[in-house]
C-alpha positions in Angstrom: 0.0 0.0 0.0 2.9 2.4 0.8 4.4 1.6 -2.7 1.1 2.4 -4.4 0.9 5.7 -2.5 4.5 6.6 -3.4 4.0 5.9 -7.1 0.8 7.9 -7.1 2.6 10.9 -5.5 5.5 10.7 -8.1 3.0 10.5 -11.0 1.4 13.7 -9.8 4.5 15.8 -9.1 7.2 14.0 -11.1 8.5 15.2 -14.4 6.3 14.4 -17.4 6.9 14.3 -21.1 4.3 16.9 -21.8 3.8 20.2 -20.0 0.1 19.9 -20.9 -0.3 17.2 -18.3 1.1 19.5 -15.6 -1.2 22.2 -16.7 -4.3 20.0 -16.7 -3.4 18.5 -13.3 -2.9 22.0 -11.9 -6.2 23.2 -13.3 -7.9 20.2 -11.8 -6.5 21.1 -8.3 -7.5 24.7 -8.8 -11.0 23.7 -10.0 -11.6 21.4 -7.0 -10.3 24.2 -4.7 -12.7 26.8 -6.1 -15.6 24.3 -6.0 -14.7 23.3 -2.4 -14.5 27.0 -1.2 -17.8 27.8 -3.0 -19.6 24.9 -1.3 -18.3 25.9 2.2 -19.1 29.6 1.7 -22.6 28.9 0.4 -23.3 26.7 3.4 -21.7 29.4 5.7 -23.8 32.2 4.3 -27.0 30.2 4.8 -25.8 29.5 8.4 -25.3 33.2 8.9 -28.7 34.2 7.5 -30.4 31.4 9.5 -28.7 32.5 12.7 -29.6 36.1 12.0 -33.2 35.7 11.1 -34.0 33.0 13.6 -32.4 35.2 16.2 -34.5 38.2 15.2 -37.6 36.0 15.2 -37.0 34.3 18.5 -35.8 37.5 20.2 -39.4 38.5 20.8 -40.9 35.0 21.0 -41.6 33.6 24.5 -39.4 30.9 25.7 -42.3 28.5 25.8 -45.7 28.9 24.1 -48.7 26.7 25.0 -51.6 26.3 22.5 -54.6 24.0 22.2 -54.5 20.9 20.0 -58.3 21.0 19.6 -59.0 24.5 18.3 -58.1 28.1 17.9 -59.0 29.0 21.5 -59.5 27.2 24.8 -61.1 28.2 28.1 -58.7 29.6 30.7 -58.2 27.4 33.7 -57.0 29.5 36.7 -55.8 26.4 38.4 -53.4 25.5 35.5 -52.1 29.1 35.4 -51.5 29.0 39.2 -49.6 25.7 38.9 -47.5 27.0 36.0 -46.4 29.9 38.2 -45.3 27.4 40.8 -43.0 25.4 38.6 -39.3 26.0 39.5 -37.6 28.0 36.8 -40.8 29.6 35.5 -40.4 33.4 36.0 -43.6 34.8 34.4 -46.7 33.5 32.7 -48.7 35.6 30.2 -52.1 35.0 28.7 -53.1 36.0 25.1 -56.1 36.0 22.8 -56.0 36.6 19.1 -58.6 37.2 16.4 -58.7 38.3 12.7 -60.0 41.8 12.5 -60.3 44.8 10.2 -58.6 48.0 11.2 -59.6 51.5 10.0 -57.7 54.7 10.5 -59.3 57.7 8.7 -60.1 56.4 5.3 -57.4 53.7 5.3 -58.5 50.1 6.0 -56.5 46.9 6.5 -57.0 43.4 7.7 -54.8 42.0 10.4 -54.7 40.3 13.8 -56.0 41.8 17.0 -54.0 40.4 19.9 -54.9 40.9 23.5 -52.3 40.4 26.2 -52.0 40.8 29.9 -49.5 43.0 31.8 -46.9 40.2 32.0 -46.5 40.1 28.2 -44.2 43.1 28.1 -41.6 41.2 30.1 -42.2 37.7 28.7 -41.6 38.8 25.1 -39.2 41.7 25.8 -41.7 44.1 24.1 -40.1 47.3 25.3 -36.9 46.6 23.4 -38.9 46.3 20.2 -40.5 49.7 20.4 -39.7 52.4 17.8 -42.1 55.1 18.9 -44.0 55.6 22.1 -44.1 53.2 25.0 -45.5 49.7 24.9 -48.6 49.7 27.2 -51.5 47.3 26.4 -53.8 49.2 28.7 -53.7 52.1 31.1 -56.1 52.5 34.0 -58.5 50.1 32.4 -58.4 51.9 29.0 -57.1 49.6 26.2 -54.4 51.1 23.9 -53.2 50.1 20.4 -49.6 49.0 20.0 -49.1 48.7 16.3 -46.6 46.8 14.2 -44.6 49.1 11.9 -45.8 47.4 8.7 -49.5 47.8 9.4 -48.8 51.3 10.9 -47.4 52.4 7.5 -50.4 50.9 5.6 -52.9 52.7 7.8 -50.8 55.9 8.1 -51.2 56.0 11.9 -49.9 59.2 13.6 -49.2 58.7 17.4 -49.4 62.5 17.9 -52.9 62.7 16.5 -55.0 62.1 19.6 -58.3 62.9 17.9 -58.1 60.0 15.5 -58.5 56.5 16.9 -57.8 53.1 15.3 -61.2 51.5 14.8 -61.4 47.7 15.2 -64.1 45.7 13.4 -64.5 42.0 14.3 -66.6 39.7 12.1 -69.7 38.0 13.3 -68.8 34.3 12.8 -72.4 33.2 13.1 -73.2 34.7 9.7 -71.6 34.7 6.3 -68.5 36.8 6.2 -68.9 40.1 4.3 -68.1 43.7 5.0 -71.7 44.1 6.3 -71.0 41.5 9.0 -68.5 43.7 11.0 -71.0 45.2 13.4 -68.7 45.5 16.4 -66.6 48.6 16.2 -64.2 49.4 18.9 -61.9 52.5 18.9 -58.4 52.2 20.3 -56.0 55.1 20.9 -52.6 54.5 19.2 -49.9 54.1 21.9 -46.7 52.8 20.3 -45.1 51.4 17.1 -43.0 48.3 17.4 -41.0 45.9 15.2 -40.9 42.2 16.3 -40.5 40.5 13.0 -42.0 40.9 9.5 -45.0 38.6 10.0 -46.1 40.3 13.2 -45.1 43.8 12.0 -47.4 43.7 9.0 -50.4 42.2 10.7 -50.6 42.6 14.5 -52.1 45.3 16.7 -51.7 44.5 20.4 -53.9 45.7 23.1 -55.2 44.6 26.5 -56.6 41.1 27.0 -59.8 42.2 28.7 -60.6 44.5 25.7 -60.2 41.7 23.2 -62.4 39.4 25.3 -65.0 42.1 25.5 -64.9 42.8 21.7 -65.1 39.0 20.9 -67.6 38.3 23.7 -65.3 35.5 25.0 -64.8 36.4 28.6 -62.8 33.3 29.6 -61.1 32.2 26.3 -57.3 32.2 25.5 -55.4 31.6 22.3 -52.1 30.8 24.1 -50.2 30.8 27.3 -46.7 32.3 26.9 -44.0 31.6 29.5 -40.6 33.2 30.4 -38.2 30.8 32.1 -35.0 31.3 34.1 -32.0 31.0 31.7 -30.1 29.2 34.4 -32.8 26.5 34.8 -33.0 23.2 33.0 -35.1 23.8 29.9 -36.0 20.1 29.4 -37.1 19.5 33.0 -39.3 22.6 32.9 -40.9 21.4 29.7 -41.6 18.0 31.3 -43.2 19.7 34.3 -45.3 21.9 32.0 -46.5 18.8 30.1 -47.5 17.1 33.3 -49.4 20.3 34.4 -51.3 21.1 31.2 -52.0 17.5 30.0 -52.2 16.1 26.5 -54.8 18.5 25.1 -52.1 21.2 24.6 -49.1 21.7 22.3 -45.9 23.0 23.9 -43.6 25.0 21.6 -40.1 26.2 22.3 -38.5 29.1 20.3 -37.5 26.8 17.4 -41.0 25.3 17.0 -42.6 28.7 17.0 -40.7 29.5 13.8 -40.4 25.9 12.6 -42.0 26.5 9.1 -39.6 29.4 8.4 -36.5 27.5 9.5 -37.5 24.4 7.5 -37.8 26.5 4.4 -34.4 28.1 5.1 -32.8 24.6 5.5 -34.5 23.4 2.3 -33.1 26.3 0.4 -29.7 25.7 1.9 -29.6 22.0 0.7 -31.0 22.9 -2.7 -28.0 25.3 -3.2 -25.7 22.6 -1.8 -27.0 20.2 -4.4 -26.6 22.8 -7.2 -23.0 23.5 -6.3 -22.3 19.7 -6.0 -23.4 19.4 -9.7 -21.0 22.3 -10.5 -18.2 20.4 -8.7 -19.2 17.3 -10.6 -18.6 19.1 -13.9 -15.2 20.4 -12.6 -14.3 16.7 -11.8 -14.1 16.1 -15.6 -10.8 17.9 -15.6 -9.6 15.2 -13.1 -10.8 12.5 -15.5 -8.8 14.2 -18.3 -5.7 14.6 -16.3 -5.8 11.0 -15.1 -6.5 9.7 -18.6 -3.4 11.5 -20.0 -1.2 10.2 -17.2 -2.4 6.7 -17.8 -1.5 7.0 -21.5 1.9 8.5 -20.7 2.8 5.8 -18.1 1.8 2.8 -20.3 5.4 1.6 -20.3 5.8 1.9 -16.5 2.5 0.0 -16.0 3.7 -2.8 -18.4 7.0 -3.1 -16.4 5.1 -3.2 -13.1 2.8 -5.9 -14.4 5.8 -7.9 -15.7 7.2 -7.7 -12.1 4.0 -9.2 -10.8 1.7 -6.3 -10.0 -1.9 -7.3 -10.5 -4.5 -5.2 -12.5 -6.2 -4.3 -9.2 -3.0 -2.9 -7.7 -2.3 -1.0 -10.9 -5.8 0.5 -10.9 -5.3 1.5 -7.3 -2.3 3.7 -8.3 -4.6 5.9 -10.4 -7.5 5.8 -8.1 -5.2 7.1 -5.3 -3.8 9.6 -7.8 -7.3 11.0 -8.4 -7.9 11.1 -4.6 -4.6 12.9 -4.2 -5.6 15.6 -6.7 -8.9 16.0 -4.8 -7.2 16.1 -1.4 -4.9 18.9 -2.4 -7.8 20.7 -4.0 -9.8 20.2 -0.8 -7.0 21.5 1.3 -6.5 24.7 -0.8 -10.3 25.1 -0.9 -10.4 25.1 2.9 -7.7 27.7 3.0 -9.5 29.9 0.4 -12.8 29.7 2.2 -11.1 30.5 5.5 -9.4 33.5 4.0 -12.7 34.8 2.6 -14.4 34.3 5.9 -11.7 36.3 7.7 -11.9 39.2 5.2 -15.7 39.2 5.4 -15.7 39.3 9.2 -12.9 41.8 9.5 -13.4 44.1 6.5 -17.0 43.3 5.3 -15.9 43.0 1.7 -19.4 42.1 0.5 -22.0 44.5 1.7 -25.8 44.6 1.4 -28.3 47.3 0.5 -28.6 50.3 2.9 -32.1 49.5 4.0 -31.2 46.0 5.2 -30.9 45.1 8.9 -27.1 44.4 8.7 -24.2 46.1 7.0 -22.7 43.0 5.4 -23.6 39.4 4.5 -23.7 37.3 7.7 -21.5 34.3 7.6 -21.0 31.4 10.1 -18.7 28.5 9.6 -19.6 25.1 11.2 -17.3 22.2 11.5 -20.0 19.8 10.2 -20.0 21.7 6.9 -16.2 21.2 6.4 -16.7 17.5 7.1 -19.7 17.2 4.7 -17.9 19.0 1.9 -14.7 17.0 2.5 -16.7 13.7 2.1 -18.5 15.1 -0.9 -15.3 16.1 -2.7 -13.6 12.8 -2.0 -16.5 10.8 -3.3 -16.6 12.9 -6.5 -12.9 12.3 -6.8 -13.3 8.6 -6.3 -16.0 8.4 -9.0 -13.9 10.5 -11.4 -10.9 8.1 -11.0 -12.7 4.9 -11.9 -13.0 5.4 -15.6 -9.3 6.3 -16.3 -8.2 3.5 -13.9 -10.2 0.9 -16.0 -7.9 1.7 -18.9 -5.1 0.0 -17.0 -6.7 -3.4 -17.7 -5.9 -3.0 -21.4 -2.2 -2.5 -20.8 -0.3 -5.8 -21.1 3.0 -6.9 -19.4 6.1 -6.4 -21.5 6.9 -10.1 -21.9 3.5 -10.7 -23.5 4.0 -7.9 -26.0 7.3 -9.5 -27.0 
């Protein structure tokens, strides 16, 4: 095995009769390097965006969210709420109720979600840190106030300084066919603040007091969800198990990841689609490896004949060129790692690739994970192995010298 490896190394770097073989071998290594770096950087950019967006989404999500398995809302059970407060590690429990509504401000109208929350919600979801204008207050002295997402604020044209104009809420009557005529309940809310949680909430949600939403919907004891803030030092898994025992099997318990599960799955799907696309590109690059190996086989026909005359089997002779192909891919992989690492350093330190001014960050986010290096390494070596088989089969056609004589 050592002899085969040594011969493979000499065939790659030793003197050849034609400079073209050197050039093709070098181009093969460069091609594999660029393909390797591209694969790692694509995965790293997706890692960066996934971390950035999931962080933004989860920043204002509760640590744990409890919803019903059986329907949109469920009756509030004071005993369950009390028990949740008593679980070690649970800091605060917030109750919420949501409903689709139509909002009107002046002549502007827009459909969205009216969300009622209790006083604990501000802390549970870190709402104050999301405020752009005003102060996040669901209700004051029993008077419900409108805390508006920036997206729906822009659509309605809400002015916080205009105290004469209220945001009117219209809720459909679900007992009749839905039409504009079936919005009999009109409830005015004074605009209190403008916030930005994440795009979905910003373009649809208006948040007010829980009691006001219950009054508007005529659901005095219903909830859409229970949102919980836990102690960061506590054991998350043990708290989830205690919550499951407390609420029973009729409820779904969602952590931060599960609350944005659909979005994160789409991000991962896009990531692996791009990975597959760049693998196909790398597969095309591997044809240069096939060409280089084929020319080396043709140049080394006499050497192979001599080796076979000395007793080397066809299998051993083929292994020389298979290892030669893997050696080309190995050097390409190594240089690709260095190239990707260099680009990562430059992007992190000098932000060489920026983004449009209105974006939330100044440059493309990028995060390198060890698992990506491992995955790309395996992919490149498998492609190199496949590319080596066809030229290696040519060795079978070369006869020993004594047979040719």
